[in-house]
N, C-alpha and C positions, 0 to 999 in steps of 0.2 A: 121371205118371198118378195120378188121384184116384178113389177109390171111396168114396161116402158121401153125406151130405146136409147141408144147411144151411138155417137159417131166420133171418129178420131181423125185428126189432121197431122200431116207431116210437112211442116213448113220447109221451104228451100233455104239455102244459105243466104240468098238475096233477100228473101222475106224476113229472115232473122235480123238483117241489118236495119230493119225498121225499129228495132229496139224492144218490141213486145210481140209475142206470137201466142195464138190460141192453139192448144194441143188437142182439144176435144170438148164435147159437151153432150148433155143428155137430159132427159126428162123421165121421171118415173114415180110410181106409187110404191112407197117403201113401207114394209111391215116390220122388218128386222133391223137391229142396230148394226152399224158399221163396226167391225171389230177393231181393236187398237192397231194402228198402223202409222207409218211415216212415209210421206210423199216426197218425190224428188222435184216436184214443181209446186207452184202456187195453185190454189183452187178456191172457187167461190161456190157456195151452196145457198140457194134461195128457197126457203120453205113457203110454199104457196098456200098450203092448207094443212091443218093438223098442228100437233105440238109434240115436243120431246125434249131432248137435252144435248148438251155438248160438253165434252171434256177435252181440254187442250193445254199443252205445256207441261213443264216439269211437276207442277203442283197437282195436276189432275183435277183441278177444281171444276165442279159440275155447274153449268149454267142452264137455266130453263129456256126453252125455245118455244115461241108461239108463232102462229101463222103471220106472214108479213115480215119475217126476220131473215136477215142474210148473215152468213158467217164466212170469214176468210180462214183458209187453211194454209200453213206456211211450210216450205220445204225443210226437212230435217226436224220438224216439230211433231212429237208423238201426239196422236189425238184419237178420239172415238166419239161417235154421235149416233143418235137414232131416235125414232118416234116412240111415243107411248104405245100402249096395246092396240090403239085404233089405227095406227099408221099415219103417214103423212104424204103429201105430194111435194116433190122437190125438183128444182132445176139446178144442174151443176155444170161447171166448166173448169178446165185446166188451162193454165197459162204460165208463161215465164219470159225472162229477158231482162236486160239491164234497165229498161224503163221501169220495170216493176220494182227493182231495187231503189230507184230514185223516188217512186211514189211512196215507198215505205219510209225512206229517209225524210221525206216531206211530211210524213204523218198521215197520209191518205189511207194506208193500211197499217194497223197496229196489232202487234203480237200480244200486247197487254189487254186490248179490247177487241177481240176477234168477232164478237157477236154484236150485230147492229140491228136493233128494232127499227123498222121503217114506218114512219107515220104515213107517208105517201108511197104506196107500192109501185105506182105507175112508171116513174122514170127507170127504176131498176128492172122492173119486169119488161119494159120495152127494150132495154139494152140486152137483157138475157134472151128475149125472143129473137132479136137480130142475130145473136150468136147461134142460136138453135137453127135458124133458117139457113145461115151460111154453112154450118156443119152438115145439115141434113141434105141440102141440094148438092154440095160439093162441086159447084160449077167453077169455071175459070175465075180466079180472083177470090175464091171463097176464103182463103187464108187471110187475105188483106182485109176483107169485109169483117171477118170474125175478130181480127185484132183491133180494128177500129171500134167495134162494139164493146170490147173489153175495156178500152180507154173510157168509153161513154159510161159503162157501169161504174168504174172507179170514181169518176167525177160525180155521178148521180148519188152515190153513197156519201161522198165527201160533202156535197151540197146539203144533204140531210143533216150533217153535223154542224153546219154554219148557223148558229143561233143568233138572235138579235143582239144579245149582249156583246158577243165578239164583234159583230158588225159595227156596233156603235163605237167600240174602242178603236177599231181600224179606221173608221171614218174620221174620228178626232185626230188620229195620228196623221192621216193624209192632209187634213186641213192645215195643220201646223208644221208640215214637213220642211218647209223652207225657212222656218224661223230658227234663230240661233239658240235653241233650247237644249238642255241636257235630256237624257232619257228619263231621269227622275222627274223633270218638269213635264214632259209629255205624259208620263204616267199619272201625275197629279191632275193634269187637265182632263185626262180620260176617266179619272175617278177610280183608279185601280192601283194596287201596289206594283212596284217595279217588277217583282217576280211574276205577277199575273200578266203584266204587259208582255214580258218575254215569252211566256207560254202561249199567249194568243198569237203573237207574231210568228213564233216557230211553228205553230199548228197550221196557220194559213199561208205563211210566206216562206217557210222552210229556212229561215235565217234569223239573225239577231235584229233587234230594233234599229241599231245603227245602220246595218246593211239595208234594211227595209226603207229607212228614211233616205239613204243615199240613192237607192234605185228610183225613188219617187222624184228626187231632185234631178237626177240625170234624165229621166223621161221628160220632165218639164223643160229642161234645158234643150233637149232635142226638138221639142215642139217649137220653142222660141227661135231656135236657129233656123228651122225649116220654114217658119211662117211669119217671122217679124223682121224688121230692119234694125233691131237693136244691135249694138256692138257686143262682142264677146264679153267684154268687161261688164257691161250693163246686165247681160244675161246671167253672168256669174253672181253678181250681187243679188239679183232677183231670186236666185235659187239658194241663197245662203252662203255664198263664198265671196268675201270682200277682196281677197287677193286674186287678181286676174291670172297671174302666173301659176298660182297653185290650182286654180280652177281648170286652166288649160291642161296642166300636167295630169290632174285627176281624170278629166274627161278623156284624154288620150289614152291613159293607162287602162281605163275601164271599158272603153268602146273600141279601141284599136285604131282610132284616127283622131286628128286634132279637130277642135271645134270648127275652124274655118273650112277644113276639108269636108267635114260632115255637112256643113251648110252648102258647099258647092255641089255635093252629091245629091242632096235631098231637095234643094230649092227648085221650084218650078217657075217658068216664066209667067209673069202676071199679065192678064189681058188689059189693054189700055181702056 
């Protein structure tokens, strides 16, 4: 038996060009389990009150769900879920688009860990409430507002994953990013094995440690080009590249413009 409501959206081709769209959402008191099924889109289910279980994936492994938990459902993945005998209250939504694929590649949505217990329910509940409001009112621009709230939900859940240990590792990596150290040396200074360093960076940055360090160096170089009077060669050395020609080629290849051109574009006249 279900008590509640649902609304569905049909985004336009232009709205789909935003990269992520919400297809619908709803809120209900559920007493019966969802039978085994396979969705064509992504879904999120937030259990506000009550408890139950989730089965997802080829293994069909059952996980216990308590109030304040959210779980992701993935297209093409067989799943089933439901409350125990007392029922539960849930908020659900459907969404899809290439941006969702990018979130999954970055590790924000994990098929291996679809169930997320939330210590602080407020950020995820706020994002879900925004989706519900947009879907229920269905005013002009509802599809865009709902899509924006889906982004906010994904980020809220990811921020819940960011623990202090990972933050300390990334902070140490950022502090020494411009030093001529190997990945192994960075890992040693952060106090973790190289394999763990790779996992942390992949989880939060979606790339390898070398790529993460390079992005930090390039960001710092951009700041110095825009805000300082240092030469390109001096800036290159400050961000870890002693060969000015190599630094210029690298900067040009990664940003699409030479360091001097970037400086010309971003530099602002200084007041006397």
